[in-house]
N, C-alpha and C positions, 0 to 999 in steps of 0.2 A: 504493499499499500504506499503511495506517494502522497506525502504531506508537505504543506508550506507552515513553517514555524512562525507562530505569532510573537513568541518571546524567546529568550535564551533558555535551552535545556541541557543541563549538564550531563556530559556524555553523550550527547546526542547531536546538538547542532546550535548554531546560533539564529537569531530573528531573520526571518525572510530569506531562509534557507530551504531549499526542497532536499527533503530526506525522505529514505526509503525504510519503512519500518514493518514489523509484524502487523498483521490485521487486527490482532486482539489487542496490541498496546496503543495503536491508533484510535480504535473504536471506544475502547473502555477507560482510555485514561487521557491521552493527548486531548482529543478533540472535546469530551465533557468538560475537562479543565480549563478550556480555552486558550491552550497553550499551541494549537495546531488547527489547520483547516484542510479539506481535501484539496489535492493540487490538480483541480479542473482546468481544461483550456482556458476559460473565462478567468479564473484565479491566476493562472500563469501569465495572462496578459495584463492584469492589473498589477502584478507584481513586478514585472518588467517595466512598466511606466512608473510605479513608485521609486523603483531602484535608480532609474535614469535621473529622476527629479532629486534623489537624495545624493546622488553621487558628488555634487558641489558642496554640500554640507559635511558628507563624509569627510571629505579632504581637511577642513578646519578641524573637525574631531580628531582625527589622526595626528594632525600636527600638535593639537593640545595634549593627547596622550604620549606622545614622544617626549615633549616637554617634560610632563610630569615623571616619565620613565628615566629620563637622564637624571632628574633631582633624586630618585629613589636608588638607581642602580648602585651597587657598591656600598650602600649604606649598612652599618652595624648597629641594629637595634638591641639593646641591653633590657631585658626583663629580668625583673627581681621577683622571686617566689619562694614561697615556705617551702621548707624541706624538711624530711622525716630525721629523726635522730641521727642518724649515719651523715647526713650532710650531702649525699648524692642523688638519693631519690626525692622527687617532688611531692608534696602533698597535694594530690590531684594532678593536673595538667595544664600545660600551657596551650591554648587554642588560638584560632585566628581572630578571637574578639579581642584577646590579650594585645595580639601584636597590632590590630587594626587601632586600638586605644592607645598604644604608645606611638605609632606613627602620626595620629591625630595631634598627639602633645608636640609632635616634632614639625607639625605645621602641613603635613601630607594627608590628605583626605583620601581615603580608601575604602570600598565596599568590601566587608568583610566576607562575603560570598565568593569574591575573586581571588582570594588569597589561598594559595596551596601551600598547605603548612602539614608535614608528618605530625603525628600524636607526640608530643614531647613529654615525657615522664622523668627526666633526669637532667642534671646540670651538665651544660655543655654548650658547644657551637653546632648551629643548625643552619641548613640554607631553607629559604622561602622563596616563592614565585608568586609575582601579583600579576593578574591578568587585567591591564587597564583598557584594552580594546581587543577585538578579535585578532588584529594583526599585531599588536605591541604588548609585550610582556617586560616585567622588571624583574630583577633577581636581588635579593639583598640576604645579609646574614643576620641569624638571630641568635643573641649570646645569653642564655641563660644562667642567672647566678643565684646562689642560695642568700635568702634574706637575713 
């Protein structure tokens, strides 16, 4: 079943992309949730026209995302977390929410949904990836230290 995505769907595709999915996933989840519509000929023509009109706006958005990526690339974010008695294991874990909050304190507004960060449960240095646009990604280092 071919669908046109109406919004970004993680691990499937981005908004206004034509994707092929299994019938059940499309009929039972994507379409009822308002995340996609059937890719009929009429819908494809409307999509092409919308993409053509949006191309100019997209250039500015990509330029802004590249500027933001240059500012974030190579940053080292230090996150202080509570540890268990040994000093290495964390009491809980460090998530993308913590990283988004720290970046906001540094003056970089980032949506937590677009931060790719492994589950951190011990003190150390980790890599994180932030998707600012479908074509623009930024990499940074996360240093978790004991409180």
